C-alpha positions, 0 to 999 in steps of 0.5 A, a space after each residue: 413045884 406042884 406041892 409048893 403051888 398047892 401049899 401057896 394056894 391054901 395059904 392064900 385062901 386062909 389069908 383071904 378067909 381071915 380078912 373076910 369080915 365075921 359078919 360076911 361069914 355069918 351071913 353066908 351060913 344063914 341060907 334060907 330057901 322056899 320050903 325051909 322050916 323056920 322058927 321065930 326066935 322070940 315067939 314059940 312057933 314054927 312055919 315054912 317059907 313060901 316066898 322072900 323079898 330082898 328087903 321089906 315090902 310091907 306098908 309103912 304103917 305095918 313097918 312102924 307098928 311091927 317095930 321093924 326099924 328097931 331090928 339090928 338090920 332094920 328094913 334093909 334085910 331079907 324078909 320072908 312070907 312064912 306059912 305058920 304051923 296051925 294044927 286046927 281047922 277051926 276058923 275062929 282059932 286060926 283067925 285069932 292066932 294069925 291076928 297075933 302074928 300081925 300079918 302084913 299081906 293078903 295071900 292069893 294062891 293064883 290069879 283066880 283066887 276069889 278070897 285072898 287070906 291073911 294066912 302068912 306071917 312076914 318075918 325079917 331074917 333077924 327074927 328067924 332060925 332054921 328049925 331042927 328037931 332035937 337041936 336047940 338053938 342058943 337064945 331061941 325060945 322054943 317051948 317043949 309043949 310045941 316040940 311035943 305037939 309037933 313030934 306027936 302029930 307027925 314028925 315026918 311033916 312038922 308044919 300043919 296048915 290047911 294051905 300046906 297041900 296047896 303050896 307044897 308037895 312033899 317033906 324030906 330032909 328038913 324042907 318041903 318040896 314044891 312045884 310050879 304052883 308056888 310061882 302063882 302065889 301073890 301078896 298084897 299089903 294089908 294096908 291097901 284096903 282099897 284094893 281089897 274093896 275093889 276086888 271083893 267089895 265091903 263084906 261087912 256091908 253085904 252081911 248087914 244089908 239083908 238084916 236092915 232090909 228085914 228090919 225095915 220090912 217088919 217095921 212096915 
């Protein structure tokens, strides 16, 4: 009787699995968490997840410019704030590479952070895959040059970024650990430039005003 019951339960689970839509099975396998190392499916870069949203929280302007509505699941899917692999401390190079990733948010590490930065990319789940060494993904562009760079620099910590130590503690078994500092991180849409000016003023006008004053003094 017990064997018959177990066999019946197993058969029931099999039938239930067969009825479950393939999309649901696929979605269940794609589990992303903070600290996971992920790659962009069509661009040759990797990064680590800092935070996630259940649906797109970027500005309408960014959504249009990024072509979010052309993705298979559009804006109604999970989106992830990803700190990219940027193995340099050259500010000009970092700015150039981040601009190419079209950042959607300013990131502030805590409420007293005086200079929120454009340091994370914003990716839809459709655009990501779990990055694994020596495990190529079908349909994914991951150049050998990037793989060599990561492996040679430090295979024990694939992502290099100046902010990494501010957000994560240790890398182990394919993902980064973190502490309660991650809870203090906030994101503000880049389109909300009024917020930035209210917080920090117009940086360009501050930089130019001493030059104008100097020119006026010399002219007099």
